[in-house]
C-alpha positions as CSV (number, residue, x, y, z in Angstrom):
1,X,-32.4,38.8,25.2
2,X,-35.6,39.6,23.2
3,X,-36.4,37.2,20.3
4,X,-35.3,38.0,16.8
5,X,-37.8,38.9,14.1
6,X,-37.3,35.4,12.7
7,X,-38.2,33.8,16.1
8,X,-41.3,35.8,16.8
9,X,-43.8,33.8,14.6
10,X,-42.8,30.5,16.4
11,X,-43.0,32.1,19.8
12,X,-46.3,33.6,19.0
13,X,-47.7,30.2,18.0
14,X,-46.4,28.6,21.2
15,X,-47.9,31.4,23.3
16,X,-51.2,31.1,21.6
17,X,-51.2,27.3,21.9
18,X,-50.5,27.6,25.6
19,X,-53.1,30.3,26.1
20,X,-55.7,28.3,24.2
21,X,-55.0,25.2,26.2
22,X,-55.4,27.0,29.5
23,X,-57.9,29.8,28.9
24,X,-60.2,29.3,25.9
25,X,-63.8,30.4,26.5
26,X,-67.2,30.1,24.8
27,X,-66.5,33.2,22.7
28,X,-63.4,31.7,21.1
29,X,-59.8,31.2,21.9
30,X,-58.1,33.4,24.4
31,X,-55.2,35.4,23.0
32,X,-53.0,37.1,25.6
33,X,-52.6,40.8,25.2
34,X,-48.9,40.5,24.5
35,X,-49.4,38.0,21.7
36,X,-52.2,40.2,20.2
37,X,-50.1,43.3,20.4
38,X,-47.1,41.5,18.8
39,X,-49.3,40.3,15.9
40,X,-50.7,43.8,15.5
41,X,-47.2,45.4,15.4
42,X,-45.9,42.8,13.0
43,X,-48.7,43.6,10.6
44,X,-48.0,47.3,10.9
45,X,-44.3,46.7,10.3
46,X,-45.0,44.7,7.1
47,X,-47.2,47.6,5.9
48,X,-45.9,51.0,7.0
49,X,-48.9,52.7,5.3
50,X,-51.5,50.8,7.3
51,X,-53.9,52.4,9.7
52,X,-56.4,51.1,12.1
53,X,-59.2,52.4,14.3
54,X,-60.6,51.0,17.6
55,X,-63.5,49.4,15.7
56,X,-61.1,47.7,13.2
57,X,-58.8,46.5,16.0
58,X,-61.8,45.1,17.9
59,X,-63.1,43.3,14.9
60,X,-59.7,41.9,13.7
61,X,-58.7,40.6,17.1
62,X,-62.1,39.7,18.5
63,X,-61.8,41.8,21.6
64,X,-64.1,44.3,23.3
65,X,-64.1,48.0,22.5
66,X,-62.4,48.8,25.8
67,X,-59.7,46.2,25.2
68,X,-59.1,47.5,21.7
69,X,-58.8,51.0,23.1
70,X,-56.4,49.8,25.9
71,X,-54.2,47.9,23.3
72,X,-53.9,51.0,21.1
73,X,-53.3,53.4,23.9
74,X,-50.7,51.1,25.4
75,X,-48.8,50.8,22.1
76,X,-49.1,54.5,21.6
77,X,-47.7,55.2,25.1
78,X,-44.7,53.0,24.4
79,X,-44.0,54.9,21.1
80,X,-44.8,52.1,18.7
81,X,-47.8,53.8,17.0
82,X,-49.3,57.3,16.8
83,X,-52.7,58.7,16.0
84,X,-54.6,61.5,14.3
85,X,-58.2,62.5,14.8
86,X,-60.3,62.4,11.6
87,X,-63.7,63.8,12.5
88,X,-64.8,61.9,15.6
89,X,-62.6,58.9,14.8
90,X,-59.0,58.3,16.1
91,X,-56.9,56.6,13.4
92,X,-53.7,54.9,14.5
93,X,-50.7,54.3,12.3
94,X,-47.2,52.9,12.8
95,X,-44.4,55.2,14.1
96,X,-41.8,55.9,11.5
97,X,-39.2,53.7,13.1
98,X,-41.4,50.8,14.0
99,X,-39.8,48.2,11.7
100,X,-36.3,49.2,12.9
101,X,-37.3,49.0,16.6
102,X,-38.8,45.5,16.1
103,X,-35.6,44.4,14.3
104,X,-33.6,45.8,17.2
105,X,-35.7,43.9,19.7
106,X,-37.0,47.0,21.5
């Protein structure tokens, strides 16, 4: 059974602690993709009007451009976020039912 919304912060801390104990590198602590994506989705669920770009996601989570792209495309492919193109920039935003899906443990 997936963790409840109340359990996620504690689980994320435990995952990060484990990852940092086993995989930290010179560039800073290693954060597994799942933990990074959960943190990202929780932030979007708290602020349904939020948006992000690849550059913002890269900066916020300390990952490469390709990793930021992969994260966003993966979450988009699973229906958690969507995007629009503004000029040359892709802007991602939470899907309308993101908070409900998180609460339901999807």
